[in-house]
GUMAR-778825 format. One line per 3 residues: their letters; for each residue x, y, z of N, C-alpha, C. Coordinates in steps of 0.05 Angstrom, whole numbers, plus 5000, padded with zeros to 4 digits. Atoms other than C-alpha are relative to their C-alpha. Example, Ala and Ser with C-alpha at 12.3 -4.5 7.8 and 13.67 -1.06 7.14 Angstrom:
as = 5018,4976,5000,5246,4910,5156,5018,5024,5000 | 4984,4976,4999,5273,4979,5143,4985,5022,5014
//
This chain:
msh = 4992,5014,5024,2434,8906,8127,4983,5007,4976 | 5018,4995,5022,2373,8921,8085,5003,5028,4989 | 4997,4973,5010,2388,8995,8081,5024,5002,4981
qfe = 4978,5000,5018,2454,8980,8047,4992,4988,4973 | 5010,5011,5025,2418,8937,7995,4983,5021,4986 | 5017,4979,5012,2367,8993,7984,5017,5022,4988
lal = 4982,4979,5011,2423,9044,7974,5013,4990,4974 | 4988,5010,5024,2458,8999,7924,4980,4998,4977 | 5021,5002,5020,2392,8987,7887,4994,5027,4988
rqy = 5006,4973,5010,2376,9061,7882,5023,5011,4983 | 4978,4990,5015,2446,9077,7858,5002,4986,4973 | 4999,5015,5025,2442,9022,7805,4978,5009,4981
iav = 5022,4991,5017,2374,9044,7780,5005,5029,4989 | 4994,4972,5008,2399,9117,7777,5018,5000,4975 | 4983,5002,5023,2450,9094,7725,4984,4999,4974
fdg = 5018,5003,5023,2393,9077,7677,4983,5025,4996 | 5015,4975,5004,2374,9149,7661,4997,5007,4971 | 5003,4995,5029,2375,9142,7585,5025,5012,4988
kne = 4975,4989,5010,2444,9173,7579,5022,4979,5006 | 4978,5019,4995,2505,9128,7571,5025,5014,5007 | 4977,4983,4992,2553,9172,7609,5019,4985,5019
lpp = 4983,5014,4980,2581,9121,7659,5020,4981,4986 | 4980,5018,5012,2646,9085,7641,4993,4971,5007 | 5007,5028,4995,2640,9009,7635,5011,4989,5027
adf = 4989,5009,4974,2684,8998,7697,4982,5009,5023 | 5018,4991,4979,2637,9040,7739,4974,4986,4999 | 5025,5016,5003,2576,9003,7711,5005,4973,5013
qak = 4994,5026,4988,2610,8937,7730,5001,5002,5031 | 4998,4997,4971,2624,8964,7800,4972,5003,5013 | 5027,4998,4989,2551,8984,7811,4986,4973,4999
fda = 5012,5027,5002,2529,8915,7786,5011,4982,5021 | 4988,5017,4980,2578,8880,7832,4991,5008,5028 | 5010,4991,4973,2554,8922,7892,4972,4990,5005
lyh = 5028,5008,4996,2482,8900,7880,4996,4970,5000 | 5005,5029,5004,2487,8827,7859,5021,4983,5013 | 4984,5019,4987,2515,8770,7900,5015,4983,4980
pkf = 4986,5017,5019,2569,8726,7867,4985,4975,4991 | 5016,5024,5007,2520,8667,7868,4972,5008,4992 | 5027,4989,5008,2461,8709,7842,4987,4983,4979
sfv = 5016,5013,5022,2406,8676,7801,4974,5015,4997 | 5025,4987,5007,2346,8707,7767,4981,4980,4989 | 5020,5019,5008,2283,8665,7760,4978,5015,4986
pkd = 5021,4985,5014,2238,8694,7705,4973,4986,5004 | 5027,5012,4998,2163,8682,7706,4996,4979,4979 | 5005,5022,5019,2137,8620,7671,4987,5011,4975
ntd = 5011,4992,5025,2119,8626,7598,4973,4986,4996 | 5027,5012,5006,2045,8616,7581,4992,5009,4972 | 5009,4995,5027,2020,8610,7510,4973,4987,4996
rae = 5026,5012,5006,1951,8596,7482,5002,4987,4973 | 4999,5015,5025,1948,8542,7429,4975,5007,4983 | 5022,4994,5018,1902,8545,7369,4973,4989,5009
dgm = 5025,5012,4990,1851,8499,7403,4991,5012,5027 | 5009,4987,4976,1847,8545,7464,5014,4990,5025 | 4985,5011,4977,1892,8503,7510,5022,5020,5008
ila = 4979,4983,4990,1939,8543,7554,5024,4982,5005 | 4975,5015,4997,2010,8517,7550,5019,5015,5017 | 4981,4987,4981,2056,8533,7608,5026,4985,4999
ska = 4973,5012,5000,2130,8522,7607,5017,5015,5020 | 4982,4988,4981,2182,8535,7660,5022,5015,4985 | 4978,4984,5011,2231,8590,7643,5026,4992,5014
tpl = 4975,5007,4988,2304,8575,7655,5012,5023,5015 | 4988,4978,4984,2338,8615,7710,5025,5011,4986 | 4976,4987,5011,2392,8664,7690,5022,5002,5021
srd = 4977,4998,4982,2461,8663,7722,5008,5029,5002 | 4991,4973,4996,2497,8725,7746,5013,5011,4974 | 4987,4991,5024,2538,8729,7682,4980,5005,4977
emf = 5021,4995,5020,2477,8722,7637,4984,5025,5007 | 5014,4976,4991,2442,8776,7678,5017,5025,4994 | 4983,4977,5005,2502,8822,7671,5000,5007,4970
ake = 5001,4995,5029,2502,8813,7595,4973,5013,4992 | 5027,4989,5006,2427,8828,7593,4998,5029,5010 | 5001,4973,4989,2434,8890,7638,5019,5019,4984
kak = 4981,4984,5015,2495,8915,7599,4988,5008,4973 | 5014,4994,5025,2455,8910,7534,4978,5021,5004 | 5020,4980,4994,2398,8950,7566,5012,5027,5004
yaa = 4987,4975,4995,2446,9003,7589,5011,5012,4974 | 4989,4991,5026,2480,9007,7520,4977,5011,4982 | 5022,4991,5017,2411,9015,7488,4987,5026,5010
gts = 5011,4975,4989,2396,9076,7533,4974,4996,5014 | 5025,5005,4986,2341,9044,7573,4998,5018,5025 | 5006,4984,4976,2309,9088,7626,4984,4984,5020
mtl = 5013,5015,4979,2288,9057,7692,4992,5019,5023 | 5009,4985,4977,2248,9085,7750,4990,4980,5021 | 5009,5017,4978,2237,9052,7818,4971,5008,5007
vhl = 5028,4994,4994,2161,9047,7829,4996,4995,5030 | 5001,5005,4971,2163,9014,7898,5020,4980,5009 | 4981,5018,4986,2209,8978,7946,4988,4995,5027
rki = 5013,5007,4975,2175,8941,8003,5013,4976,5012 | 4990,5023,4986,2204,8895,8055,4977,4983,5008 | 5023,5018,4995,2158,8835,8059,5008,4976,5017
gld = 4992,5023,4984,2199,8786,8100,5028,5003,5009 | 4972,5000,4990,2266,8768,8130,5018,5002,4976 | 4983,4995,5023,2314,8798,8079,4987,4994,4973
cfd = 5016,5005,5024,2260,8795,8026,4986,5026,4993 | 5011,4974,5009,2237,8854,7984,4982,4996,4975 | 5017,4998,5024,2180,8866,7935,5008,5026,4986
iai = 4990,4977,5015,2207,8912,7881,4985,5002,4973 | 5012,4995,5026,2172,8943,7821,5017,5022,4987 | 4984,4982,5016,2213,8978,7767,4987,5005,4973
keg = 5011,4993,5026,2187,9015,7707,5022,5003,4980 | 4981,4999,5022,2227,9003,7644,4985,5009,4975 | 5015,4990,5023,2201,9047,7588,4970,4999,5005
dtt = 5029,5002,4998,2128,9028,7580,4991,4976,5017 | 5007,5024,4984,2130,8963,7621,5009,5003,5029 | 4992,5002,4972,2132,8951,7695,5007,4972,5007
irv = 4991,5027,4993,2171,8892,7721,4999,4999,5031 | 5002,5004,4972,2156,8865,7790,5014,4975,5008 | 4984,5022,4991,2204,8820,7827,5000,4998,5030
vtt = 4996,5005,4971,2214,8790,7896,5029,4992,5002 | 4972,5005,4997,2287,8792,7917,5007,4992,5028 | 4989,5009,4975,2321,8755,7973,5029,5009,5001
isd = 4972,4991,4998,2386,8786,7998,5016,4983,5019 | 4982,5015,4984,2446,8753,8028,5026,5016,5000 | 4975,4984,4998,2509,8790,8052,4997,5027,4987
kqa = 5006,4973,5010,2477,8857,8034,4997,5002,4970 | 5003,5000,5029,2468,8836,7961,4977,4982,4992 | 5022,5017,5010,2413,8806,7918,5011,4972,4994
ait = 4991,5028,5004,2421,8730,7920,4982,4986,4980 | 5019,5012,5018,2357,8707,7886,4978,5020,4993 | 5022,4982,5008,2307,8748,7846,4981,4984,4984
rei = 5021,5014,5015,2241,8719,7823,4981,5020,4988 | 5019,4983,5014,2199,8754,7771,4972,4991,5007 | 5027,5006,4991,2126,8758,7792,4980,5003,4977
dec = 5022,4999,5020,2067,8743,7747,4976,5012,5015 | 5021,4987,4985,2015,8793,7771,4972,4990,4993 | 5026,5012,5005,1959,8753,7740,4991,4981,5022
hpl = 5006,5019,4978,1964,8705,7799,5002,5016,5026 | 5000,4983,4976,1945,8741,7864,5018,4990,5022 | 4984,5011,4978,1985,8695,7910,5029,4996,4992
svl = 4973,5004,5009,2050,8697,7870,5021,5014,5018 | 4982,4986,4982,2082,8748,7917,5003,4985,5026 | 4999,5016,4976,2064,8706,7977,5016,4975,4996
eas = 4985,5024,5006,2092,8644,7944,5030,5006,4999 | 4971,4992,5002,2158,8680,7928,5011,5007,5028 | 4992,4994,4973,2160,8705,8000,5006,4975,5016
fks = 4995,5026,4987,2154,8633,8026,5026,4987,4990 | 4975,5011,5011,2210,8611,7979,5024,5014,5012 | 4979,4985,4988,2252,8667,8007,5005,4991,5028
aaf = 4997,5010,4972,2239,8644,8078,5015,4973,5001 | 4987,5026,5001,2260,8574,8059,5030,5003,4993 | 4972,4994,5006,2324,8601,8028,5015,5010,5024
kfv = 4986,4989,4976,2341,8640,8091,5003,4979,5021 | 4998,5021,4981,2327,8579,8134,5024,4982,4994 | 4977,5016,5008,2378,8539,8094,5026,5016,5005
efg = 4976,4984,4996,2427,8597,8097,5007,5002,5029 | 4995,4999,4971,2420,8602,8173,5014,4974,5009 | 4988,5026,4992,2437,8528,8179,5028,4996,4990
syg = 4973,5004,5012,2501,8537,8138,5022,5012,5017 | 4979,4988,4983,2537,8577,8191,5004,4983,5025 | 4993,5016,4977,2573,8543,8249,4986,5009,5025
tnm = 5013,4990,4976,2544,8588,8302,4978,5020,4992 | 5023,4982,5005,2476,8621,8298,4989,5008,5027 | 5010,4990,4973,2462,8663,8359,4979,5020,4996
//
């Protein structure tokens, strides 16, 4: 199951080569192959420093599949170039993924369901245990998913 997700991810990232040569219908098909219909993206929390030195943290709102498609479509239209830095399996249907977009590197932990990305959590690399925390959340998601089927053998 995970090799099909990896193949879909590599094909999707290959689309972002800086050239906008793929028709919109093909871009939509690559997006649909990678992302589950109930997909959600959880960005990392926002942290700001106030004038008095206090650190203000606020929860970022998760993005739905449609919001993510609009965001990715805009990146593609702008000619964004992406490169896969690493893809590591860190748990049961859980992957640690790093993608380089231009000058920035984005690191996420993705949980797959039915060979597609179901939940993706952006990782704040300032916190050393954030990957482990996301991995535990993935295990909890899979535990709930296992209980939703009538027969689990």
